[in-house]
C-alpha positions as CSV (number, residue, x, y, z in Angstrom):
1,M,10.7,-7.3,12.5
2,L,13.1,-4.5,11.2
3,S,14.4,-6.7,8.3
4,L,11.3,-8.0,7.2
5,K,11.3,-7.4,3.2
6,K,8.0,-9.2,2.3
7,L,4.6,-9.6,3.9
8,S,2.0,-11.8,2.1
9,I,-1.1,-12.2,3.6
10,Q,-3.4,-12.5,0.9
11,N,-7.1,-13.9,1.4
12,C,-6.8,-13.9,5.3
13,T,-10.3,-12.9,5.7
14,G,-10.4,-13.6,9.4
15,L,-7.7,-10.2,9.9
16,T,-9.4,-7.4,11.2
17,L,-6.6,-4.8,12.5
18,D,-4.3,-2.9,10.6
19,I,-0.9,-4.2,10.5
20,D,1.8,-1.3,11.1
21,L,5.1,-1.9,9.6
22,S,6.1,1.8,9.8
23,M,9.4,0.4,11.7
24,C,9.8,-1.9,8.5
25,S,12.6,0.4,6.9
26,N,13.5,-2.6,4.5
27,I,9.9,-3.5,3.5
28,E,9.7,-4.3,-0.7
29,E,6.6,-6.1,-0.9
30,V,2.9,-6.0,0.8
31,D,0.4,-8.4,-0.6
32,A,-2.8,-8.0,1.4
33,S,-5.2,-8.4,-1.5
34,G,-8.4,-10.2,-0.6
35,T,-8.3,-8.7,3.0
36,S,-10.2,-5.7,4.5
37,I,-6.9,-4.5,6.5
38,N,-4.7,-1.5,6.1
39,V,-1.2,-1.9,5.9
40,I,0.7,0.7,7.1
41,I,4.4,1.5,5.4
42,P,7.2,3.6,6.7
43,E,7.9,6.9,5.2
44,N,10.7,6.9,2.4
45,S,10.1,3.3,1.9
46,K,11.8,1.2,-0.5
47,I,8.5,-0.6,-1.4
48,T,8.0,-2.1,-4.9
49,K,4.4,-3.9,-4.3
50,Y,1.7,-2.5,-2.4
51,E,-1.5,-4.8,-2.8
52,L,-4.3,-4.3,-0.9
53,G,-7.7,-5.7,-0.4
54,T,-10.5,-3.4,0.6
55,P,-8.7,-0.9,2.5
56,T,-10.0,2.1,4.7
57,S,-6.7,4.3,4.7
58,I,-3.7,4.1,2.2
59,S,-1.0,6.3,3.0
60,I,2.4,6.2,0.6
61,V,4.6,9.1,1.7
62,N,8.0,9.7,-0.2
63,P,8.3,6.4,-2.0
64,T,11.7,5.6,-3.5
65,Q,11.1,2.8,-5.5
66,I,7.5,2.3,-6.3
67,A,5.8,2.6,-9.8
68,T,2.2,3.1,-10.3
69,T,2.0,-0.3,-11.4
70,G,3.2,-1.8,-8.3
71,V,0.1,-0.5,-6.4
72,I,-3.4,-2.4,-6.8
73,V,-6.4,-2.2,-4.6
74,D,-9.0,-5.0,-5.1
75,N,-11.8,-2.0,-4.2
76,S,-11.6,1.3,-3.4
77,T,-15.3,2.2,-2.1
78,N,-14.0,2.1,1.7
79,I,-11.4,4.3,1.1
80,D,-11.6,7.4,3.6
81,S,-8.0,8.4,3.9
82,L,-5.7,8.5,0.9
83,E,-2.4,10.3,1.3
84,L,0.0,9.9,-2.0
85,I,3.1,12.3,-1.6
86,N,6.0,12.6,-3.5
87,V,5.4,9.6,-5.9
88,P,8.7,8.9,-8.0
89,N,8.7,10.3,-11.7
90,N,5.7,12.5,-10.9
91,K,3.2,9.7,-11.0
92,T,1.2,11.0,-8.0
93,F,-1.9,11.8,-9.9
94,A,-1.6,8.5,-12.1
95,M,-1.5,6.4,-8.7
96,F,-4.5,8.0,-7.5
97,G,-6.4,7.3,-10.6
98,K,-5.7,3.6,-10.5
99,I,-6.1,3.2,-6.8
100,M,-9.5,4.8,-7.3
101,S,-10.3,3.0,-10.5
102,I,-11.0,5.9,-12.7
103,T,-8.4,5.5,-15.3
């Protein structure tokens, strides 16, 4: 699925395994809201929308397009690993606050 641009699996509560999109360099939108899975995106991704339900892990490394408003997490209580590196426009801390619901 190297040319995959959008993944929409919201409210698919039967999913239990992580989805690894690290080889999908063209991914732009992920909507896994209403689920408890992790969706792994590639470093240097073109992602603009990254919505997760109740993940345990989030890694956004060197994204080229995403804004703080493009990241939504339904519930951050289960996150045990959070990696935000080089978010555009120096918005790493703002994105951290949004993900962890402290802003």
